[in-house]
N, CA, C, O and the ligand as a Tripos MOL2 file, in Angstrom:
@<TRIPOS>MOLECULE
protein
  209   207    53     0     0
PROTEIN
NO_CHARGES

@<TRIPOS>ATOM
      1 N          -5.4130  -10.4270   -1.2800 N.3       1 MET1
      2 CA         -4.3040   -9.5600   -0.8810 C.3       1 MET1
      3 C          -4.7860   -8.1170   -0.8130 C.2       1 MET1
      4 O          -5.6650   -7.6920   -1.5620 O.2       1 MET1
      5 N          -4.1890   -7.3920    0.0960 N.am      2 ILE2
      6 CA         -4.5490   -5.9830    0.2360 C.3       2 ILE2
      7 C          -3.3140   -5.1420   -0.0500 C.2       2 ILE2
      8 O          -2.2350   -5.4030    0.4820 O.2       2 ILE2
      9 N          -3.4780   -4.1570   -0.8730 N.am      3 CYS3
     10 CA         -2.3910   -3.2370   -1.1510 C.3       3 CYS3
     11 C          -2.1640   -2.3560    0.0680 C.2       3 CYS3
     12 O          -3.1010   -1.7460    0.5820 O.2       3 CYS3
     13 N          -0.9140   -2.2890    0.5320 N.am      4 VAL4
     14 CA         -0.6440   -1.5350    1.7570 C.3       4 VAL4
     15 C          -0.5780   -0.0370    1.4750 C.2       4 VAL4
     16 O          -0.5470    0.7740    2.4010 O.2       4 VAL4
     17 N          -0.5580    0.3200    0.2170 N.am      5 ARG5
     18 CA         -0.4440    1.7400   -0.1010 C.3       5 ARG5
     19 C          -1.8130    2.3950   -0.1520 C.2       5 ARG5
     20 O          -2.0230    3.4700    0.4100 O.2       5 ARG5
     21 N          -2.7460    1.7300   -0.8370 N.am      6 CYS6
     22 CA         -4.0670    2.3430   -0.9850 C.3       6 CYS6
     23 C          -5.1290    1.5770   -0.1970 C.2       6 CYS6
     24 O          -6.2990    1.9600   -0.1850 O.2       6 CYS6
     25 N          -4.7170    0.5010    0.4560 N.am      7 GLN7
     26 CA         -5.6320   -0.2760    1.2980 C.3       7 GLN7
     27 C          -6.7970   -0.8200    0.4940 C.2       7 GLN7
     28 O          -7.8930   -0.9930    1.0270 O.2       7 GLN7
     29 N          -6.5760   -1.0860   -0.7550 N.am      8 GLN8
     30 CA         -7.6210   -1.6840   -1.5700 C.3       8 GLN8
     31 C          -7.1660   -3.0670   -2.0100 C.2       8 GLN8
     32 O          -5.9720   -3.3550   -2.0970 O.2       8 GLN8
     33 N          -8.1270   -3.8930   -2.2780 N.am      9 GLY9
     34 CA         -7.8130   -5.2570   -2.6490 C.3       9 GLY9
     35 C          -7.1310   -5.3290   -4.0050 C.2       9 GLY9
     36 O          -7.4140   -4.5520   -4.9170 O.2       9 GLY9
     37 N          -6.2290   -6.2830   -4.1020 N.am     10 ILE10
     38 CA         -5.5710   -6.4960   -5.3810 C.3      10 ILE10
     39 C          -6.2830   -7.6550   -6.0620 C.2      10 ILE10
     40 O          -6.3230   -8.7720   -5.5450 O.2      10 ILE10
     41 N          -6.8290   -7.3760   -7.2040 N.am     11 ALA11
     42 CA         -7.5960   -8.3880   -7.9180 C.3      11 ALA11
     43 C          -6.6650   -9.4520   -8.4710 C.2      11 ALA11
     44 O          -5.5190   -9.1720   -8.8230 O.2      11 ALA11
     45 N          -7.1740  -10.6780   -8.5430 N.am     12 PRO12
     46 CA         -6.3670  -11.7500   -9.1360 C.3      12 PRO12
     47 C          -5.9900  -11.3970  -10.5660 C.2      12 PRO12
     48 O          -6.8310  -10.9720  -11.3580 O.2      12 PRO12
     49 N          -4.7330  -11.5770  -10.8800 N.am     13 GLY13
     50 CA         -4.2880  -11.2730  -12.2300 C.3      13 GLY13
     51 C          -3.8230   -9.8370  -12.3830 C.2      13 GLY13
     52 O          -3.2460   -9.4630  -13.4040 O.2      13 GLY13
     53 N          -4.0820   -9.0250  -11.3420 N.am     14 GLU14
     54 CA         -3.6450   -7.6360  -11.4140 C.3      14 GLU14
     55 C          -2.1660   -7.5640  -11.0370 C.2      14 GLU14
     56 O          -1.7470   -8.2010  -10.0710 O.2      14 GLU14
     57 N          -1.3790   -6.8080  -11.7770 N.am     15 PRO15
     58 CA          0.0480   -6.7180  -11.4700 C.3      15 PRO15
     59 C           0.2870   -6.0520  -10.1310 C.2      15 PRO15
     60 O          -0.3390   -5.0430   -9.8090 O.2      15 PRO15
     61 N           1.1920   -6.6170   -9.3520 N.am     16 TYR16
     62 CA          1.4840   -6.0670   -8.0280 C.3      16 TYR16
     63 C           2.9580   -6.2540   -7.7280 C.2      16 TYR16
     64 O           3.6580   -7.0170   -8.3940 O.2      16 TYR16
     65 N           3.4070   -5.5440   -6.7150 N.am     17 ASN17
     66 CA          4.7820   -5.6830   -6.2520 C.3      17 ASN17
     67 C           4.7900   -6.3240   -4.8770 C.2      17 ASN17
     68 O           3.8670   -6.1360   -4.0840 O.2      17 ASN17
     69 N           5.8240   -7.0700   -4.6090 N.am     18 GLU18
     70 CA          5.9880   -7.6700   -3.2840 C.3      18 GLU18
     71 C           7.0610   -6.9170   -2.5280 C.2      18 GLU18
     72 O           8.1000   -6.5590   -3.0820 O.2      18 GLU18
     73 N           6.7960   -6.6830   -1.2640 N.am     19 HIS19
     74 CA          7.7890   -6.0450   -0.4140 C.3      19 HIS19
     75 C           7.9710   -6.9090    0.8190 C.2      19 HIS19
     76 O           7.0890   -7.0050    1.6730 O.2      19 HIS19
     77 N           9.1120   -7.5230    0.8900 N.am     20 TYR20
     78 CA          9.3420   -8.4370    2.0090 C.3      20 TYR20
     79 C          10.0040   -7.6790    3.1560 C.2      20 TYR20
     80 O          10.9820   -6.9560    2.9670 O.2      20 TYR20
     81 N           9.4460   -7.8640    4.3390 N.am     21 HIS21
     82 CA         10.0030   -7.2250    5.5190 C.3      21 HIS21
     83 C          10.4680   -8.3080    6.4790 C.2      21 HIS21
     84 O           9.6930   -9.1660    6.9020 O.2      21 HIS21
     85 N          11.7430   -8.2470    6.8090 N.am     22 GLU22
     86 CA         12.2530   -9.2370    7.7510 C.3      22 GLU22
     87 C          11.8390   -8.8610    9.1560 C.2      22 GLU22
     88 O          11.8170   -7.6880    9.5280 O.2      22 GLU22
     89 N          11.5160   -9.8680    9.9160 N.am     23 ALA23
     90 CA         11.1400   -9.6490   11.3060 C.3      23 ALA23
     91 C          12.3130  -10.0240   12.1900 C.2      23 ALA23
     92 O          13.1580  -10.8350   11.8090 O.2      23 ALA23
     93 N          12.3600   -9.4210   13.3860 N.am     24 ALA24
     94 CA         13.4590   -9.7040   14.3020 C.3      24 ALA24
     95 C          13.4420  -11.1770   14.7020 C.2      24 ALA24
     96 O          14.4870  -11.8160   14.8230 O.2      24 ALA24
     97 N          12.2790  -11.6810   14.8960 N.am     25 SER25
     98 CA         12.1650  -13.0980   15.2520 C.3      25 SER25
     99 C          11.0270  -13.7100   14.4670 C.2      25 SER25
    100 O           9.9840  -13.0920   14.2550 O.2      25 SER25
    101 N          11.2480  -14.9160   14.0490 N.am     26 GLY26
    102 CA         10.1990  -15.5730   13.2910 C.3      26 GLY26
    103 C          10.2410  -15.1430   11.8380 C.2      26 GLY26
    104 O          11.1250  -14.3950   11.4190 O.2      26 GLY26
    105 N           9.3070  -15.6110   11.1040 N.am     27 PRO27
    106 CA          9.2560  -15.2950    9.6740 C.3      27 PRO27
    107 C           8.8630  -13.8410    9.4550 C.2      27 PRO27
    108 O           8.1250  -13.2620   10.2520 O.2      27 PRO27
    109 N           9.3480  -13.2740    8.4000 N.am     28 GLY28
    110 CA          8.9810  -11.8990    8.0780 C.3      28 GLY28
    111 C           7.6140  -11.8670    7.4620 C.2      28 GLY28
    112 O           6.9270  -12.8850    7.3690 O.2      28 GLY28
    113 N           7.2280  -10.6930    7.0460 N.am     29 CYS29
    114 CA          5.9250  -10.5810    6.3960 C.3      29 CYS29
    115 C           6.1130   -9.9530    5.0290 C.2      29 CYS29
    116 O           7.0780   -9.2320    4.7730 O.2      29 CYS29
    117 N           5.2030  -10.2370    4.1980 N.am     30 THR30
    118 CA          5.2710   -9.7010    2.8460 C.3      30 THR30
    119 C           4.1100   -8.7430    2.6300 C.2      30 THR30
    120 O           2.9470   -9.0890    2.8360 O.2      30 THR30
    121 N           4.4480   -7.5520    2.2180 N.am     31 ASN31
    122 CA          3.4120   -6.5840    1.8840 C.3      31 ASN31
    123 C           3.2620   -6.5270    0.3630 C.2      31 ASN31
    124 O           4.2100   -6.7560   -0.3880 O.2      31 ASN31
    125 N           2.0860   -6.2270   -0.0440 N.am     32 TYR32
    126 CA          1.8170   -6.1540   -1.4760 C.3      32 TYR32
    127 C           1.3020   -4.7670   -1.8340 C.2      32 TYR32
    128 O           0.5260   -4.1580   -1.0980 O.2      32 TYR32
    129 N           1.7460   -4.3020   -2.9560 N.am     33 THR33
    130 CA          1.2210   -3.0300   -3.4680 C.3      33 THR33
    131 C           0.9160   -3.1960   -4.9440 C.2      33 THR33
    132 O           1.5600   -3.9730   -5.6500 O.2      33 THR33
    133 N          -0.0680   -2.4570   -5.3890 N.am     34 HIS34
    134 CA         -0.3330   -2.4490   -6.8190 C.3      34 HIS34
    135 C           0.8860   -1.8950   -7.5490 C.2      34 HIS34
    136 O           1.6030   -1.0440   -7.0230 O.2      34 HIS34
    137 N           1.1060   -2.3730   -8.7360 N.am     35 LYS35
    138 CA          2.1010   -1.6930   -9.5580 C.3      35 LYS35
    139 C           1.5950   -0.3000   -9.9150 C.2      35 LYS35
    140 O           2.3580    0.6560  -10.0530 O.2      35 LYS35
    141 N           0.2760   -0.2300  -10.0570 N.am     36 LYS36
    142 CA         -0.3340    1.0780  -10.2690 C.3      36 LYS36
    143 C          -1.6220    1.1190   -9.4690 C.2      36 LYS36
    144 O          -2.6160    0.4860   -9.8240 O.2      36 LYS36
    145 N          -1.5850    1.8730   -8.3900 N.am     37 CYS37
    146 CA         -2.7630    1.9500   -7.5400 C.3      37 CYS37
    147 C          -3.8920    2.6620   -8.2730 C.2      37 CYS37
    148 O          -3.6640    3.6420   -8.9820 O.2      37 CYS37
    149 N          -5.1000    2.1670   -8.0980 N.am     38 PRO38
    150 CA         -6.2470    2.8720   -8.6750 C.3      38 PRO38
    151 C          -6.4490    4.1900   -7.9510 C.2      38 PRO38
    152 O          -6.3570    4.2580   -6.7250 O.2      38 PRO38
    153 N          -6.7190    5.2180   -8.7040 N.am     39 GLU39
    154 CA         -6.9210    6.5170   -8.0770 C.3      39 GLU39
    155 C          -8.2520    6.5390   -7.3490 C.2      39 GLU39
    156 O          -9.2420    5.9870   -7.8300 O.2      39 GLU39
    157 N          -8.2720    7.1720   -6.1980 N.am     40 PRO40
    158 CA         -9.5380    7.2950   -5.4780 C.3      40 PRO40
    159 C         -10.5340    8.1040   -6.2760 C.2      40 PRO40
    160 O         -10.1950    9.0900   -6.9300 O.2      40 PRO40
    161 N         -11.7610    7.6600   -6.2020 N.am     41 LYS41
    162 CA        -12.7810    8.3530   -6.9770 C.3      41 LYS41
    163 C         -13.0740    9.7180   -6.3740 C.2      41 LYS41
    164 O         -13.3030    9.8580   -5.1730 O.2      41 LYS41
    165 N         -13.0590   10.6960   -7.2280 N.am     42 ARG42
    166 CA        -13.3680   12.0500   -6.7600 C.3      42 ARG42
    167 C         -14.8070   12.3580   -7.1130 C.2      42 ARG42
    168 O         -15.2850   12.0940   -8.2160 O.2      42 ARG42
    169 N         -15.4720   12.9250   -6.1300 N.am     43 ARG43
    170 CA        -16.8710   13.2360   -6.3960 C.3      43 ARG43
    171 C         -17.0540   14.7370   -6.4530 C.2      43 ARG43
    172 O         -16.3320   15.5100   -5.8230 O.2      43 ARG43
    173 N         -18.0290   15.1070   -7.2160 N.am     44 GLY44
    174 CA        -18.3510   16.5260   -7.2810 C.3      44 GLY44
    175 C         -17.3470   17.3160   -8.1070 C.2      44 GLY44
    176 O         -17.2600   18.5390   -7.9970 O.2      44 GLY44
    177 N         -16.5970   16.6100   -8.9290 N.am     45 ARG45
    178 CA        -15.6410   17.3620   -9.7300 C.3      45 ARG45
    179 C         -16.2520   17.6770  -11.0880 C.2      45 ARG45
    180 O         -16.5850   16.7620  -11.8410 O.2      45 ARG45
    181 N         -16.4000   18.9270  -11.4040 N.am     46 PRO46
    182 CA        -17.0150   19.2880  -12.6830 C.3      46 PRO46
    183 C         -16.0720   18.9760  -13.8280 C.2      46 PRO46
    184 O         -14.8560   19.1330  -13.7120 O.2      46 PRO46
    185 N         -16.6420   18.5380  -14.9190 N.am     47 ALA47
    186 CA        -15.8310   18.2290  -16.0780 C.3      47 ALA47
    187 C         -15.2890   19.5220  -16.6810 C.2      47 ALA47
    188 O         -16.0340   20.4340  -17.0390 O.2      47 ALA47
    189 N         -14.0020   19.5600  -16.7750 N.am     48 ALA48
    190 CA        -13.3780   20.7530  -17.3190 C.3      48 ALA48
    191 C         -13.4160   20.6910  -18.8420 C.2      48 ALA48
    192 O         -12.6140   19.9970  -19.4670 O.2      48 ALA48
    193 N         -14.3260   21.4020  -19.4070 N.am     49 GLY49
    194 CA        -14.4390   21.3880  -20.8470 C.3      49 GLY49
    195 C         -13.9820   22.7220  -21.4260 C.2      49 GLY49
    196 O         -13.8080   23.7080  -20.7110 O.2      49 GLY49
    197 N         -13.7990   22.7210  -22.7130 N.am     50 ALA50
    198 CA        -13.4100   23.9390  -23.4230 C.3      50 ALA50
    199 C         -12.1580   24.5450  -22.8460 C.2      50 ALA50
    200 O         -12.0620   25.7590  -22.6670 O.2      50 ALA50
    201 N         -11.1830   23.6760  -22.5520 N.am     51 SER51
    202 CA         -9.9240   24.1830  -22.0150 C.3      51 SER51
    203 C          -8.9530   24.5390  -23.1390 C.2      51 SER51
    204 O          -7.8920   25.1200  -22.9100 O.2      51 SER51
    205 N          -9.3410   24.1800  -24.3400 N.am     52 ARG52
    206 CA         -8.4480   24.4700  -25.4400 C.3      52 ARG52
    207 C          -8.8110   25.7600  -26.1350 C.2      52 ARG52
    208 O          -8.1470   26.1500  -27.0960 O.2      52 ARG52
    209 ZN         -2.7770    0.0680   -4.2890 Zn       53 ZN53
@<TRIPOS>BOND
     1     1     2 1
     2     2     3 1
     3     3     4 2
     4     3     5 am
     5     5     6 1
     6     6     7 1
     7     7     8 2
     8     7     9 am
     9     9    10 1
    10    10    11 1
    11    11    12 2
    12    11    13 am
    13    13    14 1
    14    14    15 1
    15    15    16 2
    16    15    17 am
    17    17    18 1
    18    18    19 1
    19    19    20 2
    20    19    21 am
    21    21    22 1
    22    22    23 1
    23    23    24 2
    24    23    25 am
    25    25    26 1
    26    26    27 1
    27    27    28 2
    28    27    29 am
    29    29    30 1
    30    30    31 1
    31    31    32 2
    32    31    33 am
    33    33    34 1
    34    34    35 1
    35    35    36 2
    36    35    37 am
    37    37    38 1
    38    38    39 1
    39    39    40 2
    40    39    41 am
    41    41    42 1
    42    42    43 1
    43    43    44 2
    44    43    45 am
    45    45    46 1
    46    46    47 1
    47    47    48 2
    48    47    49 am
    49    49    50 1
    50    50    51 1
    51    51    52 2
    52    51    53 am
    53    53    54 1
    54    54    55 1
    55    55    56 2
    56    55    57 am
    57    57    58 1
    58    58    59 1
    59    59    60 2
    60    59    61 am
    61    61    62 1
    62    62    63 1
    63    63    64 2
    64    63    65 am
    65    65    66 1
    66    66    67 1
    67    67    68 2
    68    67    69 am
    69    69    70 1
    70    70    71 1
    71    71    72 2
    72    71    73 am
    73    73    74 1
    74    74    75 1
    75    75    76 2
    76    75    77 am
    77    77    78 1
    78    78    79 1
    79    79    80 2
    80    79    81 am
    81    81    82 1
    82    82    83 1
    83    83    84 2
    84    83    85 am
    85    85    86 1
    86    86    87 1
    87    87    88 2
    88    87    89 am
    89    89    90 1
    90    90    91 1
    91    91    92 2
    92    91    93 am
    93    93    94 1
    94    94    95 1
    95    95    96 2
    96    95    97 am
    97    97    98 1
    98    98    99 1
    99    99   100 2
   100    99   101 am
   101   101   102 1
   102   102   103 1
   103   103   104 2
   104   103   105 am
   105   105   106 1
   106   106   107 1
   107   107   108 2
   108   107   109 am
   109   109   110 1
   110   110   111 1
   111   111   112 2
   112   111   113 am
   113   113   114 1
   114   114   115 1
   115   115   116 2
   116   115   117 am
   117   117   118 1
   118   118   119 1
   119   119   120 2
   120   119   121 am
   121   121   122 1
   122   122   123 1
   123   123   124 2
   124   123   125 am
   125   125   126 1
   126   126   127 1
   127   127   128 2
   128   127   129 am
   129   129   130 1
   130   130   131 1
   131   131   132 2
   132   131   133 am
   133   133   134 1
   134   134   135 1
   135   135   136 2
   136   135   137 am
   137   137   138 1
   138   138   139 1
   139   139   140 2
   140   139   141 am
   141   141   142 1
   142   142   143 1
   143   143   144 2
   144   143   145 am
   145   145   146 1
   146   146   147 1
   147   147   148 2
   148   147   149 am
   149   149   150 1
   150   150   151 1
   151   151   152 2
   152   151   153 am
   153   153   154 1
   154   154   155 1
   155   155   156 2
   156   155   157 am
   157   157   158 1
   158   158   159 1
   159   159   160 2
   160   159   161 am
   161   161   162 1
   162   162   163 1
   163   163   164 2
   164   163   165 am
   165   165   166 1
   166   166   167 1
   167   167   168 2
   168   167   169 am
   169   169   170 1
   170   170   171 1
   171   171   172 2
   172   171   173 am
   173   173   174 1
   174   174   175 1
   175   175   176 2
   176   175   177 am
   177   177   178 1
   178   178   179 1
   179   179   180 2
   180   179   181 am
   181   181   182 1
   182   182   183 1
   183   183   184 2
   184   183   185 am
   185   185   186 1
   186   186   187 1
   187   187   188 2
   188   187   189 am
   189   189   190 1
   190   190   191 1
   191   191   192 2
   192   191   193 am
   193   193   194 1
   194   194   195 1
   195   195   196 2
   196   195   197 am
   197   197   198 1
   198   198   199 1
   199   199   200 2
   200   199   201 am
   201   201   202 1
   202   202   203 1
   203   203   204 2
   204   203   205 am
   205   205   206 1
   206   206   207 1
   207   207   208 2
@<TRIPOS>SUBSTRUCTURE
     1 MET1         2 RESIDUE 1 A MET
     2 ILE2         6 RESIDUE 1 A ILE
     3 CYS3        10 RESIDUE 1 A CYS
     4 VAL4        14 RESIDUE 1 A VAL
     5 ARG5        18 RESIDUE 1 A ARG
     6 CYS6        22 RESIDUE 1 A CYS
     7 GLN7        26 RESIDUE 1 A GLN
     8 GLN8        30 RESIDUE 1 A GLN
     9 GLY9        34 RESIDUE 1 A GLY
    10 ILE10       38 RESIDUE 1 A ILE
    11 ALA11       42 RESIDUE 1 A ALA
    12 PRO12       46 RESIDUE 1 A PRO
    13 GLY13       50 RESIDUE 1 A GLY
    14 GLU14       54 RESIDUE 1 A GLU
    15 PRO15       58 RESIDUE 1 A PRO
    16 TYR16       62 RESIDUE 1 A TYR
    17 ASN17       66 RESIDUE 1 A ASN
    18 GLU18       70 RESIDUE 1 A GLU
    19 HIS19       74 RESIDUE 1 A HIS
    20 TYR20       78 RESIDUE 1 A TYR
    21 HIS21       82 RESIDUE 1 A HIS
    22 GLU22       86 RESIDUE 1 A GLU
    23 ALA23       90 RESIDUE 1 A ALA
    24 ALA24       94 RESIDUE 1 A ALA
    25 SER25       98 RESIDUE 1 A SER
    26 GLY26      102 RESIDUE 1 A GLY
    27 PRO27      106 RESIDUE 1 A PRO
    28 GLY28      110 RESIDUE 1 A GLY
    29 CYS29      114 RESIDUE 1 A CYS
    30 THR30      118 RESIDUE 1 A THR
    31 ASN31      122 RESIDUE 1 A ASN
    32 TYR32      126 RESIDUE 1 A TYR
    33 THR33      130 RESIDUE 1 A THR
    34 HIS34      134 RESIDUE 1 A HIS
    35 LYS35      138 RESIDUE 1 A LYS
    36 LYS36      142 RESIDUE 1 A LYS
    37 CYS37      146 RESIDUE 1 A CYS
    38 PRO38      150 RESIDUE 1 A PRO
    39 GLU39      154 RESIDUE 1 A GLU
    40 PRO40      158 RESIDUE 1 A PRO
    41 LYS41      162 RESIDUE 1 A LYS
    42 ARG42      166 RESIDUE 1 A ARG
    43 ARG43      170 RESIDUE 1 A ARG
    44 GLY44      174 RESIDUE 1 A GLY
    45 ARG45      178 RESIDUE 1 A ARG
    46 PRO46      182 RESIDUE 1 A PRO
    47 ALA47      186 RESIDUE 1 A ALA
    48 ALA48      190 RESIDUE 1 A ALA
    49 GLY49      194 RESIDUE 1 A GLY
    50 ALA50      198 RESIDUE 1 A ALA
    51 SER51      202 RESIDUE 1 A SER
    52 ARG52      206 RESIDUE 1 A ARG
    53 ZN53       209 GROUP 0 **** ****
């Protein structure tokens, strides 16, 4: 399954939501989204230390 929100695969056993969309004709389709999408990896971000 592919999450329609982040376009990343939903791993088996990972919690997800189903969104059913009715079609005008024929069977509808079901979209899946993570319950919590993984955040995209940010590169080049310096670790913010000594903020306290
Ligand atoms: Zn997602």
